[in-house]
N, C-alpha and C positions, 0 to 999 in steps of 0.2 A: 407630743407624748411618746413614750418609748416603744421599742419593738420587743415583743416577747417571743422568743424562739423556743418552740416545743421540740424536744428531741428524745430519742429512745430507740430501743430495738424495734424491728418491724413487728407488727401485731402485738404490741405491748400495752395498748390502751391509750395511745397518744391522742387520737381523734376524740375519744370519749372525754378525756380530761380537757382538751382544748375547747370542746363545746361547753363543758361545765364552767370553764374559766370565762368564756365569752358571755354566758348567761349571768355569771356573777358580776362581771364588770358592767354589763348593761343595767342590771338591777341597782348596782352601787351608784352609777351615774344618775339614774332616774330618781333615786332617793336623796340626792344631794340637794341642798337648799337652792332655790331659784336665785340666780344672780351670782352664785359662787363660781370660782374658776372650774371646779370639778363638773358643774352642770353643763358646761360647754364642750366637754370631751365627747369624742366619737370613737366607737369600737369597730374594728374590721377583723373578720376571720378569713384568712387566706390559706388554702390547702390544695393538694393535688385534686381533691374531689371538687372544690369550687371552680377550679380551672379546667376540669375535665381532662386531667393528665392520667393516662392509664399506667398501671403498675408494671406493665411490660417494658416501659422505657428503662427500668433499672436491671433488666434481665440481660446479662452478658453472654448467655449461652447462644443468643441469636446473632451475636456480633463475632466476626472473625477474630482469631486470637491476636493477630498483629494490630488490630484496631481497638482492643478492649480498653487500653489505657486512655483512649480518647473517644469514649462512647458519645457519638453525636446526638443520639436521642436523649440521653440523660442531660447533656449540656443544654439542649434546647429546652428541656423541662425546667432546669434551674434558671435559665434566662427568662422564661415566662413567670416563674415565681418572683424573681428579682424585679422584673418590670412591674408586676402587680404591687409589690411592697413599695417600690419607689414612687409610684403614682399617688399613694394615699398617706405615706409617712410624713408627718409634720408635728409641730409642737402642740397640736390640738387633737391628734388622732392616736389611739392606742391600736397597734397592729399585732394580732396573734397569728403567728406563722406556724401552722401545723404541717409537719412533714417529717421525713427521715432526718434531714439536717445532720447527717452522720459524719460529714467531712469538716474538720476543724478549720480548714482554709475557707470553706463556704461560710461558716459562722463568723470568721474574721471579716470577710467581705461585707456581710450584713452589719456587723458592728461598726465598720468604717462608714457605711452609708448612713446609719443612725447618727453617728457623731458628726457627720457632715451637715446635717440639718439641725444640729444643736439639741438633740434629744437622746435619751438613754437607751440602753439595751440590756436585757436580762435573759436568762436561760431557765427553762423549766424542764428538768429531766424526769422522765417517767421510768421508774425502776420496775423491772419485771425479770423473773428468772428465764433463762433460755428455754428450759423444758416447758414451762407454762406458755410462753409466747409461741413455741413451736406447736403446742397443742391447739392453740387458737387458730393458727393457720391451717392445721390439718382438719379442724372442724369446718372451716370455711370451704376447704377442698371437698369434703364429704357433702356439704350442702350443695355446692355447685354440681357435683356428680349426680346427686339425688334429683335436683331440678332438671338436669339434662335428661335423666332417665324418665321422669314423669312427663316431660314434653315429648318423649319418643313414642309413648303408647298409652292410651287411656285405659287399656285393660289392666296394665300393671298398677295404675293408680287405684282402680276398683278393687284389685286383689289386696293392696295394702290397706285400703279402708276397711274391707271386710275382716282382715286379720286384726286390725286395731279394735274393731267392734267386738270381735270374739274375746280378745284379751280383756276388754273392759267388762264384758258380761261375766266373765269368769272371775273377775275381781283380782287380777294379777297385779297387785299393788307394787310388788318388788320390781317388775319389769318397767312399770310406769315411773317408779321413783327414780331409777338411775337412768335408763335409756331414754325414757320419755322426757325428763327434765333436760337432759343433754341435747336431745333432738330439738326441743322447743327453743333452747338457748341458741342453737345453731340457726334455726329458722329466723329468729329475731335479728340475728347479726347479718345485715345485708351487704357488708363491705366485701369487696372483691379480694380473693386470696392471692398470695404470691405462689409461683411455681416452687416446688420444694428446693430445687437447685438454686434458684434465684434467692430464696429466703436464706438458705445457709450461707450464700456468698455475701449477702448484705450484713448478716451477723458478723462474719469474719472481717468485713471492711469497716465496721462501726468504730469510730474514734470517740472514746468517752470524753465528756467535757471536763475541763480542769479549772476549778475555781481560783487557782493561782494565776491564771492568765486574764488579761483585761477583757478579752472578747467573750469569755465564759463566766464572767462575774457581773453582778451577783448571781449565784446559782441556787435555784430552789429545786426541791425534789419531792416527788410523790411516788409511792409504790402501789402495786396492784391492790393490796389488802387495806389501804388507808380508808377509814370510814369518813362519814360526812363531817364529823367534828374536826378531824385532822385536815381534811381537804379545805374546809373553811378557814382554818388557822393559817395554812400556807397561802391561800388566796389573800387573806388580810395582810400578811407580810409583803406579798407582792404589790398590793395596792399602795402600801406605805412607801415602797421603794420606787414605784413608778409615778404616783400621783399625790403622795403625802407631802406634808409641809417640810419634812426634812430630807426630801430627795436631793440627790447630788446634782449640782449645776454642771452641765456639760459644755465644754469649750472645744470648738473644732481645732484641728491642727493649723498652725499658722501658715503652713504651705498651701492649704486649701482655702484660705480666706481671701475673698476678692478685695483687693485694696482700692482705696478711693483714687479718683483722678482729678480732684479739685485742688485748690491752692493749699488746703490744709491736709491733704492726703499723703500719698506716697512720696517720700523725699527723693528717691532715685528718679521717679517719673518727672518730678518738677525740675530736678537737676538736668536731666536730658533735654527736656522741653525748652528751658530758658537758655541754656548754652547753644542749642541749635538755632533758636530765634536770633540770638546775637550774632552768630556766625553768618546767618543769611543776611542780616542787616548790613554787616560789614562788606560782604561781597557785592551787594546791590548799591551801597553808598559810596564806595571808593571811585575816584575818577579814572579816566582812561590811562593816565600816566602814573597813577599811584600817588601816594602822599596825601597830606591833608588830614582832616578830622571827620569822624563819623559820630553823630550824636545818637545815643541809645536811650530810650525811655527807661526811667528808673523802675517803674512798676509800682512803687509805693513812695509817697512823699513828693516834694516839689523838686524841680530841677532835673537835668538830664545827665547821663553818664557820657563821657567822651573817650573814644578810642583814637589814639594817635598813631597814624599809619606812617611807615617809612617811605622814603622817596622812590618806591618801586611798587609794582602791583603785588598784592598778596593773594596767592592762589588758594583754591579750595583745599588741596591736599595739605598745605601748610597750616591753614586754620583748623582743619580736622585733627591734625597731629597735636596741636596745642589744646584743642578741646578734649581729646581723649586723655591727654596727660592730666588735665585739670579734673576730669571726672574720676580718674583712677586715684588721684591724690585725695580729693574730698570724700569719695566713697569710703576710703579707708580711715577717715577721721584724722588725717595728718594735718595738724595746724588748725583744725576746725573742731574743737572739742564740743561746741554747742551746735553741731550740725542738725541734731534732731529738731531744734526749734527754729531753724533758719527759714526765713520768709522768702517770697519771690524777690523782693528788693535786695535782700542780703545776698542771695545767690547771684543776681545780676551784677551787683557792685563787686563781689569777689572775683567773678570771672573777667569783668572788664579790667580790673587791676592786674590780674594774672596775665591777661592777653597783652596789655601794654608792656609789662615787664618782659614777656617773652619776645615780642617784636623788637623791643629796644636792644635786648641782648643778642638777637640774631642779626641785627643790622650791621 
């Protein structure tokens, strides 16, 4: 099953949407009919929080200027995320990766990893204005400062409690309406904030996903103000893309496919193996003075193949030169139009014939 990459500005609501998506996928799988392919799927949520990665690893202000382009702490964090994704990613697992994921090269690396295991990859972008996201981070900074102040002295806590009781007794609804609701919202938000300079730097470095590229498509989007109906609609579309009947079949790049090593597998491997066996048999079968014949097993069918040796010893360099010339010729398809369907017996027969012609010509 595919990899779902959640991306967006810092403090834009990515973790909230990722948890909603995780709950949606879990419920959707649980409600699937027993015995259906969807009922066997598993969902994993991976994030900085689940791996205990602090947000300070993205802070370049702690890194010397000459080393900021190679921030070792951030690279280690991405390596931890990559390893966690790679361990669980398969055709039966849906992985929701919640994080900044702001580098397009990082998203491309994840796309290649998903393609290598024959599963898809899609991106969920969380849209949020810069001012609103900055306000969320500032609220978390205020909450952190307030918690630190409360831990510093119990007297201050008592004073704040008394002040709150006085306001409540006087019926100051206006103060409770604006400041009280805002403070309550900040208290419920337990996520750690970014340092202001770090937050601004991450916004500056953010690379928007582009649906025209392979690694950022299909691209789904949710904004801060989307209601439950809109969210469910987007999640339904994502489900159809990752687990529906019409989902795209993913084929890995041919360069990454492990080729077979049996008789019906890699042609070049068979070509190298069979010609090397014949060369070894000729070296071991010729007499001390040279000349004579060496019988080679055909490999398929009855009878043997015969190598006619000249009246002198044939050394290993000479046989290797002939063997390399034969491989270069057949690998390019010169004179062997049907090489793709050549069997072991056909390769042996062709090489023995070429070897006899070469030895006779050089004699």
